C-alpha positions as CSV (number, residue, x, y, z in Angstrom):
1,X,5.4,10.1,14.4
2,X,5.1,6.6,15.9
3,X,4.4,3.9,13.5
4,X,5.9,5.4,10.4
5,X,8.5,2.8,9.6
6,X,9.6,1.9,6.1
7,X,11.5,-1.2,4.9
8,X,12.7,-2.0,1.3
9,X,14.1,-5.2,-0.1
10,X,15.0,-6.5,-3.6
11,X,14.6,-10.0,-4.8
12,X,16.1,-10.2,-8.3
13,X,14.0,-7.8,-10.5
14,X,11.4,-7.4,-7.8
15,X,11.5,-4.5,-5.4
16,X,9.3,-4.6,-2.2
17,X,8.6,-1.5,-0.1
18,X,6.6,-1.7,3.1
19,X,5.4,1.4,5.0
20,X,3.7,1.0,8.3
21,X,1.4,4.0,8.3
22,X,0.0,3.5,11.8
23,X,0.8,2.3,15.2
24,X,-0.6,-1.2,14.8
25,X,-0.4,-4.1,12.2
26,X,-3.7,-3.1,10.6
27,X,-2.2,0.0,9.0
28,X,0.3,-1.1,6.3
29,X,1.1,-0.3,2.7
30,X,3.2,-2.8,0.6
31,X,4.3,-1.9,-2.9
32,X,5.7,-4.6,-5.2
33,X,7.5,-3.3,-8.3
34,X,8.7,-5.5,-11.1
35,X,9.4,-4.2,-14.6
36,X,6.5,-1.8,-15.4
37,X,4.1,-3.6,-13.1
38,X,3.2,-2.2,-9.6
39,X,1.1,-4.1,-7.1
40,X,-0.2,-2.3,-4.0
41,X,-1.4,-4.1,-0.9
42,X,-3.1,-1.8,1.5
43,X,-4.7,-2.4,4.9
44,X,-6.3,0.3,7.0
45,X,-9.0,0.5,9.7
46,X,-10.0,4.0,8.6
47,X,-12.3,3.9,5.5
48,X,-12.0,7.6,4.9
49,X,-8.2,7.4,4.5
50,X,-8.6,4.4,2.2
51,X,-11.1,6.3,0.1
52,X,-8.6,9.2,-0.1
53,X,-5.9,6.8,-1.5
54,X,-8.3,5.2,-3.9
55,X,-9.3,8.6,-5.3
56,X,-5.7,9.8,-5.5
57,X,-4.4,6.7,-7.3
58,X,-7.4,6.3,-9.6
59,X,-6.3,9.6,-11.3
60,X,-3.2,7.8,-12.5
61,X,-5.1,4.6,-13.7
62,X,-5.0,2.4,-10.6
63,X,-7.4,-0.5,-10.6
64,X,-8.6,-2.0,-7.4
65,X,-9.5,-5.6,-6.6
66,X,-10.4,-7.4,-3.3
67,X,-11.8,-4.2,-1.8
68,X,-13.8,-4.6,1.4
69,X,-13.9,-5.1,5.1
70,X,-12.4,-8.2,6.6
């Protein structure tokens, strides 16, 4: 599938994983992991797909901030 590229890098104790989930720069998922903390940065043009991720991750305690169209 075009656009499904993944890159990972480590900087000391921090691990960054980026997954391009679409064919343009507006569809990206970045996960930053350090210790027991995980930060997710997510960008998507499709509100339904974002709602799916929100619902899925809320079941494991994810909290969202900065949600909205830009």
